[in-house]
N, C-alpha and C positions, 0 to 999 in steps of 0.2 A: 234504161232499166237494169242492164247488167251491172253498170257502175254503181247504182244505188244498192244493189244486193251485196256487192263486195264491201261497201262501206259499213253496212249493218253487221256483216260477219266480223269485220275488224273490231268494231265496238264490243262485240261479245268476247273478245280476248282479254278485256279488262274486267277485273272483279276484285272481291275482297277475300283474303284468306286471314290467317292469324294476325291480330293486332300487336301482340307482345312477343318478346324474345327474352330468354333468361339473361340476366346481366352477368357479365364476366369482366373482372378488372383487366385492363389491357396490359398492365406492366407488373403490378405487385402480385407475387405468388405466396407471400408469407402471411402468417396469422391464421386464425380459425375462421371458418365460414360464417356468414350471416345466419342467425338462428331461423330465419324463414326464407321462403322462396322470394327472391327479389327479381323484378323484371323491368325492362324499359321497352318502349315501343320499337317494333321492327324498324321503323323509320330511322330512329336515332342509332340503333345498334348496327345499322348498315354503314355508318359513317367511318372515316379514317381520321385518327387524331392528328392534328397539326400542332407542332410545338411552338409556343410563343417565343418571340425573340428574347435573348438574354438582356437583363437590365431594364426590361420594359415593365413599367409598373401598372400593368392592366389588372382589372378586377376579375373575379370569378363568381359565377352564379351556381349555387347548389339548389337545384329545383326539385330535390327528392320529395316524393309524396309524404303526406302525414304518416308518422309512425315508422318510417324506414330507419331513422337514426341520425337525423341531421345534427342533433345536439352532440353526439359522440364524434361525428365527423369534424365538427367545429372544434371540439375539445382537442382532437388529434392535431389539427392545424396549429392551435395555440401552443401545444406541447412541442411540436417540431420547431417552431420559431423560438420558444423559450430555450430549447437545447442549443440553438444556434446563436444565443446571446441576446435575442430580442425579448427582454424580460417583461415588457409592458404590452398589454393588449386591451382594446376596448370591446365591450360586448353590449350591444343594444338589443332590447327586446320589448315586449308589450306590457309586461307586468313585473312589479318588484318581486312578487312571489316566485317568479321563474329563476331568481338568483339561486334558490336551493336546487333547482334542476340543473343549473350550470355547474354547481359544486359536485352534484352527483355524477354528471357526465365526466368531469375531470377525474373523479375518484375511480370511476369504472374503467378508465384506460390507464390507471396507474400514475396519475398526475396529481395526487392529493396534496403535494407540496406547493402547488401553485394556488395562492390565496385569491379569493374573490371578494372584492370590496364593493359594497352597495353604495352608490353615489348618494342615495336619499338619506343615508345615515352619516354623511360627511358634511360638515359645515361649509357654507359658501366661502370660496377663496382658499380653503385648506387643500394643499397638494402634498401633504406629508408622506403619504404612502409611496414607497420607493419602487416597488415592482409588484407584478401580479396582474390580475384582471380587474379592470374598473367596469362594474356592471351598472347599467342605467337604462331607464325607459326612454322611449322616443319623446314622450311629453316632457321629460327632464331637460331635453335639449333647449327648450324655450323657457326654462325656469329663470326667474329674476328675483333679486332680493334688494331691498332698500336699507338694509341694516347699516347703521352708522352714517346714514345720509349719502352713502356712495353706492351707485348702482353696480350690483354684481350679478353676473350671469353664469349659469351652469356651463354654457358653451365656452366662455373664456376660461373657466376653471378646468375644463377638460383639456383645452389646448395648452394651458400652462403645465398640466400634469404630463402631457405627452412630450413637451419640450421641442425646440426647433429640430428639424431634420428627422422627425419620428418616422421610422420605417418598419414599425411593428404591424400587428394585425388589427384591423377594424372589422368586427363582425356585425352586420346588420341582420339580426335574426328576426324571423317573421317580418321581413322587410316590406311586405305588402301594406303595412301600416303607413309607409312613407309615400304611397302612390300618388297623392295629390301634391307633388313637389312644387308646383308653381303657384298653387292657389291657397296653400295653407302655410302658416308660420312654421309648423313642425317640419313639413316637407322641404321648405327652403333652408331650414337649419341643417337637414341631412345633406343637401347639396353643398352648403357652405362649409361644413366640416370636411367633406371630401376635397374641396378646392384648397383649403388651408393646410391640408396634410398631403401634399402631392406624392410623397414617397411611401405612404402607407400601403400595406397589402390589404386591399379591400375584398371582403367576402360578403356577398349577398346570399341569404339563405331563406327560402320560403317555398312551401308547396304550391303557393299561388302568387308567385312573385310578379307575374305580369298577366293578369286576367284579361287585360286589353292593352293594345300597343301604346295607347296614350299614357298608361300608367307606368311605362318603363323609363320615364324621363329621369328619375332619380338614379338610374343605373349608369351614371356618367362614365364609369371606369371600364365599361365593356368594350369601348372603342368601336361601336357600330356606326356612330355618327361623329362628325367633327372633321378637322383638317386631315387630309390624306385618306379619306374614305369616300365612297360614292355619295354620301349624304353629308353635306357641309354643316347642316344644323339638324337638331332633333325634329323640327317641323318638316324638313324635307323627307326625313325617314318616315315620319308619321303619315304624311300625305301619300307617299308611295304605297305603304302597307294598307292603309284604309281603303285606298282606291281599288286595290286588287282583292280585298276580302279575306275570307278564312284561308284560302290557299296560300296567300302571302305570309300569314302567320306561321303556317307550317314550315315555310322556307326559312323564316327568322330562326325558329328553333333548331332546324338542321344546320344553318349557317353558324350559329353560336357553338354547336357541338363540334362541327368540323374545324372551327377555329380554336378549339381547345379552351373555351371559356365557360363551359356549361356541362352539367351532368343532371340527369333527370330520371332517377330510378323510382320505382314504387313497389309496394308489396303486391305480390300476385293476388288476384281476386279469386284464386282457387279456393273453393269451400265457402265463399261468400254468396249469399242468396239475396236477390233484389226482387221486390214485387210492389206493385201499386194496388192499393185497396181503394176502389171507387165507392164512396159511401153514399147510399141513397138517403134521402131526407124523409122524415116522417111527416104526416099531414099537419100535425100541430106546429112543427117548426116552419113549414111552408106558409102557414097562415100568419105567423108572427113576421116572417120575412116580408111577405106581401104587404102587411100593414106598414112596416117600416119603409118599404119602397114607395108607398103612396104618401107617407108623411115627409120623408127626407127628399124634398124636391127643390129645384132652383126657383120655381115660380113665385113663392112668397117673397124671396129675396129680391127678385127682379121688380116685382110690384112696389116693394118698399123703396127701392133705389129710384124708381120712376117718380114716385110721389115726392121724393126729396130732391128731384132733379140732379142727382149725383152725376157729375161728369166723369170722374175717375173711378172706375169700378174694377180695375185689374187686381188690386189687392184683395177686394171682397171675393171675387170669383176664385182666386187662388186659395183663400182660406176655406171657402165652401167646398171646393173639390178635394182639397187635402183632407178635410174632416169627413167628407162623403166616403172617400176611399178607406180611411181608417175605420169608420163606423161599420161598413160592410165587411171589411177584413175580419173584424172581431166576430161578426156573425158567422162568417165562413169557418173560422176556427172552432167556434162553439158548436157548430153543426156536427163536428167530428168527435167530440169528447166522449159521448156515450159509447160509440163504436170502439174507440181507442181503449177505453177501460175494459170493455168486454174482451177484446183481443189480448190485452196485456194480462188479464187474470188467467186466461187460458194458457198463455206462455209460462206464467209463474207456476201454474199447476203442473206443467210439463217439465219442471225442473230447470227452467231458464231464468234469467233476470232481465230487466227492462230498462232501457235508456230512452227518454222522451226528449226530443229536440223542439224548442220553440224560440221565438224572438221577443214577443210582446209579453211583458210581465204584468201590465196594467197597474203598476205601482203609482203612477201619476194620479190616476183617478181615485185610488184608495186614499192617498194623502189629502186630496181635495176634500173628500167626504169627511176625513178625520179632522181637518181644519174647521170645516163647517160645524162640526159637532164638539168643538173644544177638546179635541184629543180622545173622544170616546167613540166607539164603534161597536154596535151590537148586531150587525148583519153583514152578509156578503154583498159586495157592490157589483154593479154592472159597468164594465169599462165602455161598452158600446153606448149606453145611456149617457155617460159622462162626456163622451166626445161630441155628441149632438147638442147636449145641454150647454156645453162650453162654447160651441160655435154660435148659438143663438144669443147667449148672454154677452159675449165679447164682440161679435161681428155682425149681428143683425143691423141693417141700415138704421142710423139714428141721426138726429140733428147735429150731434157733435161730430160724427164722421163726415157729414156733408160739409160742415164748416171747415174741417181740417183739410179735406181732399178736394173740395170744389169751389171754395170761396174766391180763389184767384182767377176763375174763369169769367171774363167780362161779357161773354155772350150768353148769359143765362136767360132762360125764358122769363117773360115779364111776370108771370104768375109766381115766380120764386122770390122776386125782389123784396116784396113787403115782408115775407117771412124772414129773410136774411136780416133786414133792417131791425125788425123787432127782436130777433135773437141776439143781435150784437149789443143792443142797448139795454137788455134786461137779462140778469143772471138767472132769475127765477121766473119762468113763464107758466102761467096758468093754462094747462092743456085744454080747458073748456073753451078758450078763445082761439085755439089753433086746431081745428078739426083734423087736419092731416097728421099732426103729431099725436093726437089722441088716438087716431085709428092705428098708427104704427105701434103705439104702446099696447093697444088691445091685441093687435096681431102677434106681437112679441110674447105677451103673456099667454095668449091662446096657444101658441106653439109650445111654450114651456109646460103648460098644463097637459097638452097632448103627449109630450115627451115623458112626463111623469107617469101618465096613465099607461103608455106603452112600456115604460120601464119596468112595470110589474110583471110583464111577460118576457122581457128581454133576458137572454142568458147571463149568468153570473160571470165574474172574472175567471177566465179559464184556468190560470195557474192555481188559484185558491181552490177552485172546484176539483181539479185533478188531485191535489194533495188530500183534500177531504175524502174523495171517493176511494183513495188507496189506504185510508185509515189514519191520516194525519201525519204531522212532521216526524213522529217517531218511527214511521215506516218508509219515509221518502227522503232521499238525499237531494236537497235543492241546491243547485250550483248556478246562481244567477247574480245579478248586480243589485237586487233590491235590498233594502234595509229592514223591512218588516213585512208581515203577512197577516191575513185574517184566518183564524183557526177556530175549530169547534171544540168546546170543552166536553169532558165526559158526561156532564149533565145536560148536554144538548145546546147550551147557550154558546154565543159567538163573541169573540173579542179580537182586538188587534194586538199583536205582540212583536217585539223586536226579534230579529234573527240572531242577534249577538247572544253569546252564552257567558256564563260566569267566568270561565277560564279562557275564553277566546273572544277577541275583538271581531267586529264585523269584517275586517280585512282578512282575518284568518279563517273565517267560518267555511268558505268554499273548499279550502284544502282539507279541513277537518271532515266535511261532509263527503269528500272524495274518499278519504281513508275509511269512513264507515261503510261506504258502498263496496270498496275493494276488499274489506275484510269480512263482508257478508252480514254485517249488522243490519243493513238495509238492502233490499233487493230491487228497489225502484229508484232511478235517478232521473231528475229533470234538469236539463241544461239549457241555458240561453247563450247569447253571444259572449257574455262575460266569462263563460267557462269553455269557450270554443277555441282557444289557442293555448297549446302547451300542456293541457291537462290530459292524463292518460286514464282511460276507463276500460281498456281491453281485458280479456280473460287471461291475464298475465300469469305465467308459470310461477312467479314469485309471490303471489298473493293468495289469500285463503279462498276468496270468492272466484272460483274458476268455472262457474256456470256460463253457458253460452249466452252472449249478449244479443238481445233483440232490440235494435235501434229503430224507434218509431219517430218519424218526422211529422209532427202535427202541423207545424208552420214552417214553410220553406223560407230560408233567409232571402233578402232582396238581391244579394249578389252571389256569383258563383264562388268567389274566393271564400266568402263566409260559409257557403254550403260545404265546400271541400274541407274547410277547417273543422266544421261540426261533424261531418261524416268520419273524419280522421281520428276522432276521440276513441272510437270503439274498434277500429281496425289498425292494430299496431304490432310492432315486432314482439317476438317471444310469447305469442299467445297460444293457449292450448287449443282453442277453437276459433274459427273465423266468425264474425257476426252475421246476423240476418238483418237486412234493411227492409223496412216497410214504410212506404210513402202513402200517407192518407190524403186523398183528394176527394172532396165532395162532388156530388153531381151538379152543383151550381156551376154553370158555364163560366161565370165571371171569375171563379177561382183559378181558371186556366191562366189568368193574368199573372198570378204569382208563380205558377209553374213555368210560364213562358219566359219570364225575364231570367230565371235561373237556368233554364234549358239553353237559352241563347248564350249566356256567359259560360256555361259548362262546355259547350261546343267550341267556343273561341279559346277557352282555357286549355282544352285538349290539344288544339292546334298549336297554341303558342308555347305551352310548357312541355309538351311531349312530341311535337312535330306531327301530330296526327289527331284530327278532331274526334276520331272515334275512341281516343284514349279515355274519355269520360262518358261515353255513351252507355257504359254498363250500368249507369244509374237509371237508365231507361226513361229519361225525361226528354229525350230528343224529339219525341213525337209532339211535345207541347211547345216547341219553339215556333212561334208565329211571327216573331219580330225579324222578318227578313223580307226579301223582295216579293216573295209569293204571298205573304200576309198583306203587304201593301197593295198588291194588285187585286187580291181577293176582296179587300175592303172597298177598293175603288169600284169594282164590278158590282158588288151588292148594293152599293150606294146608288149607282146609276140605274141599276135594274129596278130598285124600289121606287125611284123617282120617275120611272118610265122612260128614261133617256136611251136605254139599250134593251135589246131582247136577250135575256140571259139563257145560256145553254144549259145551266144547272137549274133544275126546278126548285122552287121554294119549299120549305118544310110543309108536310101535309098534316101533321098532327096538331097544328094550331087551329082553334075554332075560326072558321072563315076560309080556311084552305089555301090562302095565297099570302103574298107578302104585303098586302095593303096595310096591315096593322103596324108596320114599321114606320109609316109616314109620320112626320112631325116629331120623331124622337130626337133627343139632343145628341145621340151617338153618331149621327151622320156628319159628313164633311169634317173628319178629324183624322189624325194619324193613328197607327195601329195601337200605340201605347194608350192614347186617350180612349180609343174604342173599347179596349179590354178593361179599362177603368170604369168607363161610363155604364157598361152593361150590368155592372154590379147593382146599379140602382133600379133595374127593371124587376118586375115581379118574376117569380121563378119560371113559370111557363113561357113568358115572353123572352127572357134572356136566354133560356135554353134553346128556344126555336130560332132566335136570331143568330146565336152562336153556331147552331147546326148549319144554317144557311151559309154562314161565313166559312166554316170548315169544309163543307161540300165544295165550295168554289176553290178553296185553298188546295184541296186534294186534286181537283180537276186540273188546275194549272200545273201542278207538279207532274202529274201523269202525262200531260200534254208535252211538257218540256222533255220528259224522259223519252217519249216516242220520237221526238224530233232531234234527240241527241244534244240538247242544250242544258241538261241538268248537271250541275257540278257535284260529282260523287265523292269528292275528297281524294285522298291518296288511294289509288287503285293498284292492284297487282297485275302485271303484264302476264297474260296467259296463265291464270291461276290453276294450279294442279297439273301444269304441263312443264316438264323439265327439258323440253326440246328447244332451249334458247341458246344461241351461239353468239359469242362476241367475235366480231369480224375485225373492227379497227378501233383505235382510240387516239385522240389528239389532245394534248395538254396545252392550256393557256394560263399564264400567270395573271393574277388580278391585283389591283391596288387595294389597300386597306390594312386592317390590323388583325392578325399578323401580316407582315409584308410578303411572306412567301405563300400566301393563299393561291389556290389555283382552281380552275374548273376543267373538267375532262369531258370531251364530246365522244360518246361511244356510238358505234354503229352495230346494231345487233339484228340477228334474223331469228324468226320464230317459225318452227316447223309445226304445222297443224297436227291435231290429235288424230292419228291415222286409225285408231281402233274405236273412236267414238264418233257417232254420226248425228248430223242434224236432220230431223225428219220433217218432210212436207206431206201434209194430208190433203186430199182433194177438196174436202168439205170445210176445214177450218184453217188450212194454210200451215205456215211454219210453226214448229213447236220450239218452245224455249229450252226444254230439257233435252240434252243429248243422250243417246243410248249406245251401248257397245254393239259391235257386230254380232256377237254371240247372242245377246238378248233379242236382237232383231230377227235372227234366224229361228229362234225358238217361238217368237210371237207371230211371225208373218210367213206366208208362202210365196215364193218367187214365181211370177207369171210371165216375165219377159223372155224374149227369144235369146238364143245364144249370141246372135249378131248384136242385139242391143246390149247384152252384157259385155261383150268384147269392146263395144264402143265406149261404154261407161268406164271400163278399166283403162282403156287407152287414154281417155280424157283425164282420168285420175293421175296417171303416170305423167302425162304431158304437162299438167298444170303445176307440177312440183316446182319448177323454176321458170317455165315459159308463160308469157302473158296471154290474155284472151285474144288480143289482136293477132298474134301469131297463129292461134288456133283457128280463128275465123278467116283470116286473109292470107295466111302463109308467111306473113312478114309483119314487122312492127316498125313504124317510122322512128320512134324514139330510140329503139335499139340500134337501128341503122345509123342514126346520128351520134351514136356513142353514149347515149343516156340509158338510165335504168328504167324499166317499166315493170311494175309488179301487179298490174290490174288482173285480178282473177287468178293469181298464183296462190298455191297453198303455202308457199314460203313467204312469210311477211317480213318486212324490214322496217326498223324503227331507228330514229336518232334520239339519243338520250344525253342530256347535259347534267353532270354531277359535280359535286364539290361546293365551293363557296358561291352558291347561286345568288344570294342576296345582292352581291356586288355587281352582278351582270344582268339581273332580272329585267331592269328597264330596257337596256339595250337589246336584249334577246327578244323580248315581247314586241318591241317596236319593229324589229326586222321581220318577225313572224307575221305581224299585222300587215306589213307591206306585201308579203308574199301570199298570205292566205285570207286577208281582210278580217282576221280575228286575232286579238291579242291574248286569247285564252291558251295557257300552257297547262297541259295535264300533268299532275305530279304522279309518278308511278314508282313502284318497286319491282324488282325482278331478281330472279336467281338463275344464273346460267347453268349450262350442262356441267361445268366444273365446280359448281356450288359457290361461285362468286356472287355476293349480294350487292346490289346497287340501288340507290334511291335518287331520283332526279326528275327534271322536266323532260317530257317526251313529245316529239312530233313524229308523225308517220312519214 
């Protein structure tokens, strides 16, 4: 019992303090300061720079957050190389429009003499430009031309321009676009270019360069994997990191920083406000949603497939669930429009301006209706209606599908053979002679009729509706990828119009709309992913519109890197005021699906790009991350409890009619992974999905709380003895490590922690140990001492004795461990820890294996500490 108490007290010495530290350049003292407060995580700021070996052509990753000033940093690198005689540089980015930003960045640092040539304006095969910056998009890397009957490629043109032995700079700006390097043609071209220019000075630049370890494969110049490193191949590296989870990602970021290949600063969030608006649904919307949930079911498709004896159904189910997810996503978004407009108008009245972020423009459905009506449109359309209508028209089981996907199966049931024979020998079959086909056509038409009827109640296309409610295009700056929109005329009629203007092409219109917002002509901006990289919408000191930005997220992007890019449009350098972020999430439980996937990526992104998963938690989405081991366990438990296989310790929701979990039986959400579960519950009626989700989250919370009590919960990077400066460094041993750079090292520190002598842990007879400590002064004011002098003397003697001597010596007068020359710290107030710092990634596997042999656990806690002499360290700790 005594030993267990000591272990609990040790755990309480770990906690969280500040996540960030002000960034300070380690060497350069020249130049003016950054116009804003710039920070990096405490984790990275505690590292020591290791200089890369001379003549080693390793790459460098600029992982600065959106808005810090990556563009100018890149421009500075190009200028330095230009002054050293390397007159050519390659600059890749995501849009040709960003060429103007590149020119501006060079001008801002006094390098306007360096010309920027747009590759898309140069003919294939032309390499006439002698020097300067060749600016191209990633998609240009895979460009091909058949002009003159000879295949010409942009990649070959770029290589010819660089010439053999090229040792200038290659900038991969917004490099997250190349993340699928092995699976896409563009990604492979990025790797190919690096391989063919081995002497080039490669710079990767992105706020979201590695949202997941698997996306780092294109960063081949960082030297983390390959010959001479602990990881012979990228797959070895990936396996090691994924096996050890988020903690390993934090180590990757720290190792890159300590190896001198990485920097990750970001604007301080000082002044930024974040809040989540949970939006309740009105009764009318719930009624429409419930009607849709009853209509959009798999049952009709299954029956039709059974009637046709379809043997291959994988493609059909894939199409159904994909459409199912998009259909209900549109409903989720539409549910929030009214509330968003009300909130936005209040903010505008308060003298602010509004930026609205979404992903889905609904243009595809609009163009479909346009085509159906010969280019005329006199009404707003519903994107949700179009999704389900398209599913039924194109994928509802038919004789054609059965022939294409099932005719090769020789083991068809006898009842299908006559039907097959007839259909093969006749191109036109009279449905009156084939009852099953006639029934299918009737079912299909019946579904289409029901969809059309429901379509009258379904919400309209969100983007068009938003623009309409804010007064039309003349009041809203739309920055999206769509070519046209449906607008309301002054007389109340509706028409479709192109977004292009007389003086501006469709390619230029987003830049023009940005200017209108920034100069105050329009006070509402709506941005989609098309405007989520590179565009600046902050309250810039240099523009006329300096109102505070209120950034409302109506629809969360599917990935964290896209989310970070979108958030970074309104929080950037040189701003008068920091933005307010408002995340709109409806009360629909199924919408947690969209928040969950982003929350998971944000947590991983914080770990990998900033060495601390908490670096992105300020978005306050971490509570929506269910895609982890606790989500999987919770789903397994509710599935088994619902089927009566186990007795659940968590009671089912009581607010559902019937009072127990029996209503869950037979639902298609059972026996699936967490991702499918969160997708499938979208198709349940509102009260059912909310009750099921509540049951799931109750189990989820229970499992986390259980692990916390048992000391099994991974808390991320913790601070050793937070708020306590009584930490002393006793010894340190240095060990050299293999890898890039060659002089990497790890240091094993031995530190002691002296307990907080003035703060006490309180035990009460009725409710036991208290989590909150109190000072002696507070205790003396609140409580009256009733013990005898003898007891007090005994207490004080014990307190003094336990400073360095263990409990065994107190109880028995001796300790076997101490007599054998070993250390024993059980029950002492002076704690002792061993902490490994430095290039940890290179020794992670070896150390965890050794620890596993000794402690039967391979978990290494990542901690930070600050010693009595103010020395900061970050590393893996064992007690």
